[in-house]
HTML snippet that shows the backbone in 3Dmol.js (N, CA, C, O; Angstrom):
<script src="https://3Dmol.org/build/3Dmol-min.js"></script>
<div id="view" style="width:600px;height:400px;position:relative"></div>
<script>
const pdb = `
ATOM      1  N   MET A   1      19.745  59.977 154.766  1.00  0.00           N
ATOM      2  CA  MET A   1      19.059  59.567 156.080  1.00  0.00           C
ATOM      3  C   MET A   1      20.051  58.788 156.976  1.00  0.00           C
ATOM      4  O   MET A   1      20.003  58.919 158.199  1.00  0.00           O
ATOM      5  N   ALA A   2      20.928  57.996 156.388  1.00  0.00           N
ATOM      6  CA  ALA A   2      21.872  57.204 157.183  1.00  0.00           C
ATOM      7  C   ALA A   2      22.970  58.166 157.767  1.00  0.00           C
ATOM      8  O   ALA A   2      23.525  57.878 158.827  1.00  0.00           O
ATOM      9  N   GLN A   3      23.258  59.231 157.121  1.00  0.00           N
ATOM     10  CA  GLN A   3      24.333  60.125 157.530  1.00  0.00           C
ATOM     11  C   GLN A   3      24.089  60.759 158.864  1.00  0.00           C
ATOM     12  O   GLN A   3      24.989  60.731 159.703  1.00  0.00           O
ATOM     13  N   PRO A   4      22.924  61.335 159.125  1.00  0.00           N
ATOM     14  CA  PRO A   4      22.698  61.888 160.474  1.00  0.00           C
ATOM     15  C   PRO A   4      22.861  60.905 161.554  1.00  0.00           C
ATOM     16  O   PRO A   4      23.507  61.214 162.556  1.00  0.00           O
ATOM     17  N   ALA A   5      22.301  59.693 161.421  1.00  0.00           N
ATOM     18  CA  ALA A   5      22.398  58.698 162.407  1.00  0.00           C
ATOM     19  C   ALA A   5      23.894  58.305 162.664  1.00  0.00           C
ATOM     20  O   ALA A   5      24.306  58.122 163.809  1.00  0.00           O
ATOM     21  N   PHE A   6      24.678  58.186 161.577  1.00  0.00           N
ATOM     22  CA  PHE A   6      26.088  57.865 161.689  1.00  0.00           C
ATOM     23  C   PHE A   6      26.796  59.015 162.495  1.00  0.00           C
ATOM     24  O   PHE A   6      27.609  58.764 163.384  1.00  0.00           O
ATOM     25  N   LEU A   7      26.448  60.257 162.142  1.00  0.00           N
ATOM     26  CA  LEU A   7      27.157  61.427 162.823  1.00  0.00           C
ATOM     27  C   LEU A   7      26.750  61.455 164.283  1.00  0.00           C
ATOM     28  O   LEU A   7      27.603  61.737 165.124  1.00  0.00           O
ATOM     29  N   SER A   8      25.560  61.193 164.623  1.00  0.00           N
ATOM     30  CA  SER A   8      25.116  61.277 166.082  1.00  0.00           C
ATOM     31  C   SER A   8      25.848  60.132 166.854  1.00  0.00           C
ATOM     32  O   SER A   8      26.298  60.334 167.982  1.00  0.00           O
ATOM     33  N   ALA A   9      25.964  58.843 166.179  1.00  0.00           N
ATOM     34  CA  ALA A   9      26.610  57.819 166.939  1.00  0.00           C
ATOM     35  C   ALA A   9      28.089  58.171 167.093  1.00  0.00           C
ATOM     36  O   ALA A   9      28.674  57.855 168.129  1.00  0.00           O
ATOM     37  N   LEU A  10      28.734  58.830 166.078  1.00  0.00           N
ATOM     38  CA  LEU A  10      30.091  59.191 166.167  1.00  0.00           C
ATOM     39  C   LEU A  10      30.343  60.212 167.298  1.00  0.00           C
ATOM     40  O   LEU A  10      31.295  60.124 168.074  1.00  0.00           O
ATOM     41  N   ARG A  11      29.411  61.189 167.326  1.00  0.00           N
ATOM     42  CA  ARG A  11      29.455  62.242 168.335  1.00  0.00           C
ATOM     43  C   ARG A  11      29.342  61.640 169.768  1.00  0.00           C
ATOM     44  O   ARG A  11      30.085  61.991 170.684  1.00  0.00           O
ATOM     45  N   SER A  12      28.402  60.747 169.889  1.00  0.00           N
ATOM     46  CA  SER A  12      28.355  60.059 171.290  1.00  0.00           C
ATOM     47  C   SER A  12      29.539  59.224 171.695  1.00  0.00           C
ATOM     48  O   SER A  12      29.915  59.133 172.864  1.00  0.00           O
ATOM     49  N   ARG A  13      30.098  58.633 170.699  1.00  0.00           N
ATOM     50  CA  ARG A  13      31.404  57.936 170.960  1.00  0.00           C
ATOM     51  C   ARG A  13      32.483  58.909 171.343  1.00  0.00           C
ATOM     52  O   ARG A  13      33.278  58.602 172.231  1.00  0.00           O
ATOM     53  N   LEU A  14      32.555  60.032 170.741  1.00  0.00           N
ATOM     54  CA  LEU A  14      33.648  60.989 171.068  1.00  0.00           C
ATOM     55  C   LEU A  14      33.386  61.677 172.400  1.00  0.00           C
ATOM     56  O   LEU A  14      34.316  62.127 173.070  1.00  0.00           O
ATOM     57  N   ARG A  15      32.119  61.756 172.779  1.00  0.00           N
ATOM     58  CA  ARG A  15      31.776  62.399 174.083  1.00  0.00           C
ATOM     59  C   ARG A  15      32.140  61.538 175.319  1.00  0.00           C
ATOM     60  O   ARG A  15      32.418  62.077 176.390  1.00  0.00           O
ATOM     61  N   THR A  16      32.135  60.213 175.162  1.00  0.00           N
ATOM     62  CA  THR A  16      32.400  59.283 176.237  1.00  0.00           C
ATOM     63  C   THR A  16      33.883  59.437 176.686  1.00  0.00           C
ATOM     64  O   THR A  16      34.817  59.436 175.885  1.00  0.00           O
ATOM     65  N   PRO A  17      34.023  59.568 178.035  1.00  0.00           N
ATOM     66  CA  PRO A  17      35.424  59.676 178.513  1.00  0.00           C
ATOM     67  C   PRO A  17      36.176  58.354 178.394  1.00  0.00           C
ATOM     68  O   PRO A  17      35.580  57.278 178.442  1.00  0.00           O
ATOM     69  N   PRO A  18      37.517  58.456 178.235  1.00  0.00           N
ATOM     70  CA  PRO A  18      38.291  57.141 178.165  1.00  0.00           C
ATOM     71  C   PRO A  18      38.176  56.435 179.445  1.00  0.00           C
ATOM     72  O   PRO A  18      37.846  57.035 180.467  1.00  0.00           O
ATOM     73  N   PRO A  19      38.462  55.052 179.421  1.00  0.00           N
ATOM     74  CA  PRO A  19      38.418  54.349 180.733  1.00  0.00           C
ATOM     75  C   PRO A  19      39.658  54.702 181.562  1.00  0.00           C
ATOM     76  O   PRO A  19      40.707  55.036 181.011  1.00  0.00           O
ATOM     77  N   PRO A  20      39.522  54.622 182.919  1.00  0.00           N
ATOM     78  CA  PRO A  20      40.677  54.865 183.768  1.00  0.00           C
ATOM     79  C   PRO A  20      41.858  54.018 183.464  1.00  0.00           C
ATOM     80  O   PRO A  20      41.723  52.900 182.968  1.00  0.00           O
ATOM     81  N   PRO A  21      43.113  54.577 183.777  1.00  0.00           N
ATOM     82  CA  PRO A  21      44.246  53.680 183.430  1.00  0.00           C
ATOM     83  C   PRO A  21      44.400  52.377 184.144  1.00  0.00           C
ATOM     84  O   PRO A  21      45.114  51.495 183.666  1.00  0.00           O
ATOM     85  N   HIS A  22      43.759  52.222 185.270  1.00  0.00           N
ATOM     86  CA  HIS A  22      43.872  50.966 186.011  1.00  0.00           C
ATOM     87  C   HIS A  22      43.068  49.916 185.464  1.00  0.00           C
ATOM     88  O   HIS A  22      43.276  48.757 185.823  1.00  0.00           O
ATOM     89  N   VAL A  23      42.103  50.214 184.572  1.00  0.00           N
ATOM     90  CA  VAL A  23      41.290  49.190 183.896  1.00  0.00           C
ATOM     91  C   VAL A  23      41.995  48.458 182.797  1.00  0.00           C
ATOM     92  O   VAL A  23      41.837  47.249 182.631  1.00  0.00           O
ATOM     93  N   GLN A  24      42.790  49.211 182.033  1.00  0.00           N
ATOM     94  CA  GLN A  24      43.476  48.591 180.934  1.00  0.00           C
ATOM     95  C   GLN A  24      44.969  48.649 181.289  1.00  0.00           C
ATOM     96  O   GLN A  24      45.557  49.728 181.230  1.00  0.00           O
ATOM     97  N   PRO A  25      45.589  47.545 181.649  1.00  0.00           N
ATOM     98  CA  PRO A  25      46.956  47.596 181.877  1.00  0.00           C
ATOM     99  C   PRO A  25      47.803  47.861 180.717  1.00  0.00           C
ATOM    100  O   PRO A  25      47.567  47.304 179.645  1.00  0.00           O
ATOM    101  N   ARG A  26      48.849  48.741 180.875  1.00  0.00           N
ATOM    102  CA  ARG A  26      49.651  49.059 179.721  1.00  0.00           C
ATOM    103  C   ARG A  26      50.633  47.964 179.261  1.00  0.00           C
ATOM    104  O   ARG A  26      51.051  47.899 178.105  1.00  0.00           O
ATOM    105  N   ARG A  27      50.983  47.079 180.278  1.00  0.00           N
ATOM    106  CA  ARG A  27      51.953  46.086 179.996  1.00  0.00           C
ATOM    107  C   ARG A  27      51.318  44.746 180.275  1.00  0.00           C
ATOM    108  O   ARG A  27      50.503  44.619 181.189  1.00  0.00           O
ATOM    109  N   ALA A  28      51.690  43.725 179.483  1.00  0.00           N
ATOM    110  CA  ALA A  28      51.131  42.407 179.674  1.00  0.00           C
ATOM    111  C   ALA A  28      51.859  41.720 180.759  1.00  0.00           C
ATOM    112  O   ALA A  28      53.023  42.038 181.003  1.00  0.00           O
ATOM    113  N   TYR A  29      51.235  40.777 181.441  1.00  0.00           N
ATOM    114  CA  TYR A  29      51.887  39.996 182.458  1.00  0.00           C
ATOM    115  C   TYR A  29      52.784  38.919 181.792  1.00  0.00           C
ATOM    116  O   TYR A  29      52.437  38.294 180.790  1.00  0.00           O
ATOM    117  N   HIS A  30      53.956  38.757 182.426  1.00  0.00           N
ATOM    118  CA  HIS A  30      54.844  37.716 181.980  1.00  0.00           C
ATOM    119  C   HIS A  30      54.456  36.306 182.217  1.00  0.00           C
ATOM    120  O   HIS A  30      54.185  35.933 183.358  1.00  0.00           O
ATOM    121  N   VAL A  31      54.412  35.460 181.151  1.00  0.00           N
ATOM    122  CA  VAL A  31      53.997  34.108 181.414  1.00  0.00           C
ATOM    123  C   VAL A  31      55.162  33.259 180.978  1.00  0.00           C
ATOM    124  O   VAL A  31      55.740  33.441 179.907  1.00  0.00           O
ATOM    125  N   GLU A  32      55.485  32.328 181.846  1.00  0.00           N
ATOM    126  CA  GLU A  32      56.633  31.353 181.600  1.00  0.00           C
ATOM    127  C   GLU A  32      56.237  30.485 180.423  1.00  0.00           C
ATOM    128  O   GLU A  32      55.078  30.109 180.243  1.00  0.00           O
ATOM    129  N   LEU A  33      57.247  30.187 179.635  1.00  0.00           N
ATOM    130  CA  LEU A  33      57.097  29.275 178.449  1.00  0.00           C
ATOM    131  C   LEU A  33      56.767  27.851 178.902  1.00  0.00           C
ATOM    132  O   LEU A  33      57.240  27.403 179.946  1.00  0.00           O
ATOM    133  N   GLY A  34      56.018  27.198 178.174  1.00  0.00           N
ATOM    134  CA  GLY A  34      55.672  25.796 178.401  1.00  0.00           C
ATOM    135  C   GLY A  34      56.670  24.903 177.858  1.00  0.00           C
ATOM    136  O   GLY A  34      57.639  25.369 177.258  1.00  0.00           O
ATOM    137  N   ALA A  35      56.503  23.543 178.031  1.00  0.00           N
ATOM    138  CA  ALA A  35      57.486  22.545 177.534  1.00  0.00           C
ATOM    139  C   ALA A  35      57.600  22.605 176.028  1.00  0.00           C
ATOM    140  O   ALA A  35      58.688  22.555 175.454  1.00  0.00           O
ATOM    141  N   ARG A  36      56.364  22.722 175.371  1.00  0.00           N
ATOM    142  CA  ARG A  36      56.418  22.725 173.875  1.00  0.00           C
ATOM    143  C   ARG A  36      57.093  23.919 173.360  1.00  0.00           C
ATOM    144  O   ARG A  36      57.896  23.808 172.434  1.00  0.00           O
ATOM    145  N   GLU A  37      56.813  25.103 173.917  1.00  0.00           N
ATOM    146  CA  GLU A  37      57.488  26.321 173.382  1.00  0.00           C
ATOM    147  C   GLU A  37      58.987  26.232 173.491  1.00  0.00           C
ATOM    148  O   GLU A  37      59.746  26.560 172.579  1.00  0.00           O
ATOM    149  N   LYS A  38      59.387  25.743 174.723  1.00  0.00           N
ATOM    150  CA  LYS A  38      60.855  25.580 174.919  1.00  0.00           C
ATOM    151  C   LYS A  38      61.446  24.667 173.939  1.00  0.00           C
ATOM    152  O   LYS A  38      62.533  24.933 173.424  1.00  0.00           O
ATOM    153  N   ALA A  39      60.731  23.507 173.626  1.00  0.00           N
ATOM    154  CA  ALA A  39      61.301  22.544 172.664  1.00  0.00           C
ATOM    155  C   ALA A  39      61.370  23.144 171.227  1.00  0.00           C
ATOM    156  O   ALA A  39      62.246  22.809 170.430  1.00  0.00           O
ATOM    157  N   LEU A  40      60.451  23.998 170.961  1.00  0.00           N
ATOM    158  CA  LEU A  40      60.398  24.543 169.642  1.00  0.00           C
ATOM    159  C   LEU A  40      61.519  25.619 169.470  1.00  0.00           C
ATOM    160  O   LEU A  40      61.994  25.877 168.363  1.00  0.00           O
ATOM    161  N   LEU A  41      61.902  26.209 170.580  1.00  0.00           N
ATOM    162  CA  LEU A  41      62.942  27.300 170.567  1.00  0.00           C
ATOM    163  C   LEU A  41      64.389  26.702 170.657  1.00  0.00           C
ATOM    164  O   LEU A  41      65.373  27.420 170.480  1.00  0.00           O
ATOM    165  N   GLU A  42      64.485  25.383 170.935  1.00  0.00           N
ATOM    166  CA  GLU A  42      65.861  24.828 171.030  1.00  0.00           C
ATOM    167  C   GLU A  42      66.390  24.754 169.631  1.00  0.00           C
ATOM    168  O   GLU A  42      65.642  24.666 168.657  1.00  0.00           O
ATOM    169  N   GLU A  43      67.724  24.792 169.552  1.00  0.00           N
ATOM    170  CA  GLU A  43      68.444  24.626 168.304  1.00  0.00           C
ATOM    171  C   GLU A  43      68.389  23.181 167.810  1.00  0.00           C
ATOM    172  O   GLU A  43      68.704  22.234 168.532  1.00  0.00           O
ATOM    173  N   ASP A  44      67.977  23.055 166.555  1.00  0.00           N
ATOM    174  CA  ASP A  44      67.855  21.720 165.868  1.00  0.00           C
ATOM    175  C   ASP A  44      69.137  21.420 165.148  1.00  0.00           C
ATOM    176  O   ASP A  44      69.620  22.203 164.330  1.00  0.00           O
ATOM    177  N   VAL A  45      69.700  20.223 165.485  1.00  0.00           N
ATOM    178  CA  VAL A  45      71.032  19.883 164.841  1.00  0.00           C
ATOM    179  C   VAL A  45      70.776  19.598 163.466  1.00  0.00           C
ATOM    180  O   VAL A  45      71.673  19.913 162.683  1.00  0.00           O
ATOM    181  N   ALA A  46      69.703  19.048 162.987  1.00  0.00           N
ATOM    182  CA  ALA A  46      69.426  18.633 161.587  1.00  0.00           C
ATOM    183  C   ALA A  46      69.399  19.883 160.719  1.00  0.00           C
ATOM    184  O   ALA A  46      69.820  19.828 159.563  1.00  0.00           O
ATOM    185  N   LEU A  47      68.904  21.036 161.251  1.00  0.00           N
ATOM    186  CA  LEU A  47      68.771  22.195 160.514  1.00  0.00           C
ATOM    187  C   LEU A  47      70.034  23.120 160.505  1.00  0.00           C
ATOM    188  O   LEU A  47      70.095  24.157 159.845  1.00  0.00           O
ATOM    189  N   LYS A  48      70.995  22.661 161.272  1.00  0.00           N
ATOM    190  CA  LYS A  48      72.176  23.573 161.448  1.00  0.00           C
ATOM    191  C   LYS A  48      72.897  23.797 160.116  1.00  0.00           C
ATOM    192  O   LYS A  48      73.405  24.899 159.912  1.00  0.00           O
ATOM    193  N   ARG A  49      72.975  22.853 159.219  1.00  0.00           N
ATOM    194  CA  ARG A  49      73.635  23.108 157.957  1.00  0.00           C
ATOM    195  C   ARG A  49      72.939  24.086 157.032  1.00  0.00           C
ATOM    196  O   ARG A  49      73.534  24.594 156.082  1.00  0.00           O
ATOM    197  N   PHE A  50      71.743  24.331 157.303  1.00  0.00           N
ATOM    198  CA  PHE A  50      70.945  25.302 156.428  1.00  0.00           C
ATOM    199  C   PHE A  50      71.127  26.683 156.899  1.00  0.00           C
ATOM    200  O   PHE A  50      70.807  27.601 156.143  1.00  0.00           O
ATOM    201  N   LYS A  51      71.594  26.924 158.033  1.00  0.00           N
ATOM    202  CA  LYS A  51      71.760  28.258 158.596  1.00  0.00           C
ATOM    203  C   LYS A  51      72.837  28.982 157.877  1.00  0.00           C
ATOM    204  O   LYS A  51      73.836  28.397 157.457  1.00  0.00           O
ATOM    205  N   SER A  52      72.623  30.314 157.728  1.00  0.00           N
ATOM    206  CA  SER A  52      73.675  31.108 157.089  1.00  0.00           C
ATOM    207  C   SER A  52      74.702  31.510 158.110  1.00  0.00           C
ATOM    208  O   SER A  52      74.443  31.614 159.309  1.00  0.00           O
ATOM    209  N   PHE A  53      75.877  31.732 157.577  1.00  0.00           N
ATOM    210  CA  PHE A  53      76.947  32.195 158.490  1.00  0.00           C
ATOM    211  C   PHE A  53      76.868  33.700 158.694  1.00  0.00           C
ATOM    212  O   PHE A  53      76.760  34.480 157.748  1.00  0.00           O
ATOM    213  N   LYS A  54      76.926  34.066 159.935  1.00  0.00           N
ATOM    214  CA  LYS A  54      76.784  35.530 160.210  1.00  0.00           C
ATOM    215  C   LYS A  54      77.811  36.433 159.519  1.00  0.00           C
ATOM    216  O   LYS A  54      77.473  37.493 158.993  1.00  0.00           O
ATOM    217  N   ASN A  55      79.028  36.002 159.532  1.00  0.00           N
ATOM    218  CA  ASN A  55      80.113  36.843 158.993  1.00  0.00           C
ATOM    219  C   ASN A  55      79.985  36.994 157.492  1.00  0.00           C
ATOM    220  O   ASN A  55      80.242  38.069 156.950  1.00  0.00           O
ATOM    221  N   ASN A  56      79.576  35.891 156.793  1.00  0.00           N
ATOM    222  CA  ASN A  56      79.347  36.014 155.412  1.00  0.00           C
ATOM    223  C   ASN A  56      78.119  36.940 154.995  1.00  0.00           C
ATOM    224  O   ASN A  56      78.103  37.632 153.977  1.00  0.00           O
ATOM    225  N   VAL A  57      77.153  36.854 155.877  1.00  0.00           N
ATOM    226  CA  VAL A  57      75.929  37.703 155.625  1.00  0.00           C
ATOM    227  C   VAL A  57      76.341  39.183 155.849  1.00  0.00           C
ATOM    228  O   VAL A  57      75.937  40.055 155.081  1.00  0.00           O
ATOM    229  N   LYS A  58      77.131  39.456 156.884  1.00  0.00           N
ATOM    230  CA  LYS A  58      77.646  40.874 157.118  1.00  0.00           C
ATOM    231  C   LYS A  58      78.429  41.327 156.030  1.00  0.00           C
ATOM    232  O   LYS A  58      78.271  42.481 155.631  1.00  0.00           O
ATOM    233  N   GLN A  59      79.355  40.481 155.433  1.00  0.00           N
ATOM    234  CA  GLN A  59      80.223  40.864 154.374  1.00  0.00           C
ATOM    235  C   GLN A  59      79.377  41.232 153.117  1.00  0.00           C
ATOM    236  O   GLN A  59      79.562  42.284 152.505  1.00  0.00           O
ATOM    237  N   VAL A  60      78.448  40.316 152.768  1.00  0.00           N
ATOM    238  CA  VAL A  60      77.614  40.547 151.554  1.00  0.00           C
ATOM    239  C   VAL A  60      76.731  41.791 151.790  1.00  0.00           C
ATOM    240  O   VAL A  60      76.488  42.515 150.824  1.00  0.00           O
ATOM    241  N   SER A  61      76.257  42.073 152.951  1.00  0.00           N
ATOM    242  CA  SER A  61      75.573  43.301 153.184  1.00  0.00           C
ATOM    243  C   SER A  61      76.372  44.538 153.035  1.00  0.00           C
ATOM    244  O   SER A  61      75.884  45.555 152.541  1.00  0.00           O
ATOM    245  N   LYS A  62      77.626  44.465 153.466  1.00  0.00           N
ATOM    246  CA  LYS A  62      78.563  45.694 153.361  1.00  0.00           C
ATOM    247  C   LYS A  62      78.814  45.937 151.922  1.00  0.00           C
ATOM    248  O   LYS A  62      78.812  47.083 151.473  1.00  0.00           O
ATOM    249  N   ILE A  63      79.048  44.804 151.118  1.00  0.00           N
ATOM    250  CA  ILE A  63      79.256  44.969 149.685  1.00  0.00           C
ATOM    251  C   ILE A  63      78.073  45.497 148.981  1.00  0.00           C
ATOM    252  O   ILE A  63      78.239  46.276 148.042  1.00  0.00           O
ATOM    253  N   GLY A  64      76.854  45.127 149.369  1.00  0.00           N
ATOM    254  CA  GLY A  64      75.640  45.631 148.760  1.00  0.00           C
ATOM    255  C   GLY A  64      75.408  47.073 149.141  1.00  0.00           C
ATOM    256  O   GLY A  64      74.903  47.836 148.317  1.00  0.00           O
ATOM    257  N   ASN A  65      75.735  47.469 150.296  1.00  0.00           N
ATOM    258  CA  ASN A  65      75.601  48.903 150.778  1.00  0.00           C
ATOM    259  C   ASN A  65      76.551  49.682 150.000  1.00  0.00           C
ATOM    260  O   ASN A  65      76.159  50.750 149.528  1.00  0.00           O
ATOM    261  N   PHE A  66      77.924  49.238 149.770  1.00  0.00           N
ATOM    262  CA  PHE A  66      78.842  49.956 148.985  1.00  0.00           C
ATOM    263  C   PHE A  66      78.404  50.141 147.547  1.00  0.00           C
ATOM    264  O   PHE A  66      78.517  51.238 147.001  1.00  0.00           O
ATOM    265  N   LEU A  67      77.915  49.106 146.939  1.00  0.00           N
ATOM    266  CA  LEU A  67      77.408  49.194 145.554  1.00  0.00           C
ATOM    267  C   LEU A  67      76.314  50.105 145.338  1.00  0.00           C
ATOM    268  O   LEU A  67      76.230  50.805 144.328  1.00  0.00           O
ATOM    269  N   THR A  68      75.383  50.103 146.376  1.00  0.00           N
ATOM    270  CA  THR A  68      74.267  51.012 146.318  1.00  0.00           C
ATOM    271  C   THR A  68      74.700  52.440 146.414  1.00  0.00           C
ATOM    272  O   THR A  68      74.173  53.276 145.680  1.00  0.00           O
ATOM    273  N   LEU A  69      75.630  52.771 147.276  1.00  0.00           N
ATOM    274  CA  LEU A  69      76.210  54.051 147.350  1.00  0.00           C
ATOM    275  C   LEU A  69      76.959  54.535 146.084  1.00  0.00           C
ATOM    276  O   LEU A  69      76.927  55.709 145.715  1.00  0.00           O
ATOM    277  N   VAL A  70      77.657  53.520 145.425  1.00  0.00           N
ATOM    278  CA  VAL A  70      78.322  53.854 144.142  1.00  0.00           C
ATOM    279  C   VAL A  70      77.274  54.264 143.091  1.00  0.00           C
ATOM    280  O   VAL A  70      77.449  55.257 142.385  1.00  0.00           O
ATOM    281  N   VAL A  71      76.251  53.531 143.006  1.00  0.00           N
ATOM    282  CA  VAL A  71      75.242  53.727 141.947  1.00  0.00           C
ATOM    283  C   VAL A  71      74.441  55.062 142.259  1.00  0.00           C
ATOM    284  O   VAL A  71      74.072  55.801 141.345  1.00  0.00           O
ATOM    285  N   VAL A  72      74.207  55.314 143.507  1.00  0.00           N
ATOM    286  CA  VAL A  72      73.495  56.659 143.797  1.00  0.00           C
ATOM    287  C   VAL A  72      74.441  57.808 143.546  1.00  0.00           C
ATOM    288  O   VAL A  72      73.995  58.846 143.058  1.00  0.00           O
ATOM    289  N   ALA A  73      75.699  57.691 143.844  1.00  0.00           N
ATOM    290  CA  ALA A  73      76.681  58.708 143.538  1.00  0.00           C
ATOM    291  C   ALA A  73      76.796  58.933 142.017  1.00  0.00           C
ATOM    292  O   ALA A  73      76.837  60.072 141.551  1.00  0.00           O
ATOM    293  N   GLY A  74      76.847  57.820 141.249  1.00  0.00           N
ATOM    294  CA  GLY A  74      76.969  57.969 139.787  1.00  0.00           C
ATOM    295  C   GLY A  74      75.751  58.623 139.213  1.00  0.00           C
ATOM    296  O   GLY A  74      75.894  59.466 138.327  1.00  0.00           O
ATOM    297  N   CYS A  75      74.550  58.292 139.659  1.00  0.00           N
ATOM    298  CA  CYS A  75      73.309  58.872 139.189  1.00  0.00           C
ATOM    299  C   CYS A  75      73.320  60.361 139.514  1.00  0.00           C
ATOM    300  O   CYS A  75      72.956  61.175 138.666  1.00  0.00           O
ATOM    301  N   SER A  76      73.722  60.728 140.701  1.00  0.00           N
ATOM    302  CA  SER A  76      73.735  62.110 141.131  1.00  0.00           C
ATOM    303  C   SER A  76      74.804  62.890 140.261  1.00  0.00           C
ATOM    304  O   SER A  76      74.576  64.049 139.917  1.00  0.00           O
ATOM    305  N   TYR A  77      75.855  62.305 139.946  1.00  0.00           N
ATOM    306  CA  TYR A  77      76.841  62.934 139.109  1.00  0.00           C
ATOM    307  C   TYR A  77      76.258  63.237 137.672  1.00  0.00           C
ATOM    308  O   TYR A  77      76.429  64.316 137.104  1.00  0.00           O
ATOM    309  N   GLN A  78      75.581  62.217 137.164  1.00  0.00           N
ATOM    310  CA  GLN A  78      75.061  62.268 135.821  1.00  0.00           C
ATOM    311  C   GLN A  78      73.938  63.390 135.808  1.00  0.00           C
ATOM    312  O   GLN A  78      73.874  64.193 134.878  1.00  0.00           O
ATOM    313  N   ILE A  79      73.129  63.411 136.789  1.00  0.00           N
ATOM    314  CA  ILE A  79      72.073  64.473 136.837  1.00  0.00           C
ATOM    315  C   ILE A  79      72.635  65.863 136.977  1.00  0.00           C
ATOM    316  O   ILE A  79      72.144  66.818 136.376  1.00  0.00           O
ATOM    317  N   ALA A  80      73.706  65.964 137.808  1.00  0.00           N
ATOM    318  CA  ALA A  80      74.320  67.369 137.921  1.00  0.00           C
ATOM    319  C   ALA A  80      75.038  67.614 136.613  1.00  0.00           C
ATOM    320  O   ALA A  80      74.973  68.767 136.187  1.00  0.00           O
ATOM    321  N   ALA A  81      75.675  66.773 135.942  1.00  0.00           N
ATOM    322  CA  ALA A  81      76.372  67.048 134.752  1.00  0.00           C
ATOM    323  C   ALA A  81      75.433  67.432 133.626  1.00  0.00           C
ATOM    324  O   ALA A  81      75.698  68.344 132.843  1.00  0.00           O
ATOM    325  N   LEU A  82      74.290  66.684 133.569  1.00  0.00           N
ATOM    326  CA  LEU A  82      73.196  67.030 132.633  1.00  0.00           C
ATOM    327  C   LEU A  82      72.598  68.451 132.887  1.00  0.00           C
ATOM    328  O   LEU A  82      72.351  69.221 131.959  1.00  0.00           O
ATOM    329  N   ALA A  83      72.390  68.738 134.144  1.00  0.00           N
ATOM    330  CA  ALA A  83      71.839  70.072 134.510  1.00  0.00           C
ATOM    331  C   ALA A  83      72.865  71.230 134.119  1.00  0.00           C
ATOM    332  O   ALA A  83      72.508  72.267 133.560  1.00  0.00           O
ATOM    333  N   ALA A  84      74.078  70.958 134.449  1.00  0.00           N
ATOM    334  CA  ALA A  84      75.212  72.010 134.095  1.00  0.00           C
ATOM    335  C   ALA A  84      75.307  72.131 132.620  1.00  0.00           C
ATOM    336  O   ALA A  84      75.533  73.255 132.171  1.00  0.00           O
ATOM    337  N   SER A  85      75.165  71.116 131.784  1.00  0.00           N
ATOM    338  CA  SER A  85      75.347  71.217 130.374  1.00  0.00           C
ATOM    339  C   SER A  85      74.146  71.881 129.667  1.00  0.00           C
ATOM    340  O   SER A  85      74.304  72.358 128.543  1.00  0.00           O
ATOM    341  N   THR A  86      72.954  71.926 130.289  1.00  0.00           N
ATOM    342  CA  THR A  86      71.837  72.473 129.647  1.00  0.00           C
ATOM    343  C   THR A  86      71.776  73.991 129.957  1.00  0.00           C
ATOM    344  O   THR A  86      71.018  74.712 129.308  1.00  0.00           O
ATOM    345  N   GLN A  87      72.493  74.439 130.854  1.00  0.00           N
ATOM    346  CA  GLN A  87      72.534  75.826 131.248  1.00  0.00           C
ATOM    347  C   GLN A  87      73.415  76.723 130.452  1.00  0.00           C
ATOM    348  O   GLN A  87      73.497  77.918 130.735  1.00  0.00           O
TER     349      GLN A  87
END
`;
const viewer = $3Dmol.createViewer("view");
viewer.addModel(pdb, "pdb");
viewer.setStyle({}, {cartoon: {color: "spectrum"}});
viewer.zoomTo();
viewer.render();
</script>
């Protein structure tokens, strides 16, 4: 009993045309930040020692990418060797 009512409501929603583009703007208006937001975005000297160093993070990321590549290559080699040995 509930299914036909659901389907008729769904059909009526699908039949209604979409609103004109000028009713719903695609881009939001730019609003200038307030004093509180600007204060929150400023760099805090007390927290500076907890920030990571960008160069060290890049180096660790490169090492991690290299190790991942080595592991994937090793696994691929083992799978290929196993497939070749079973034939």
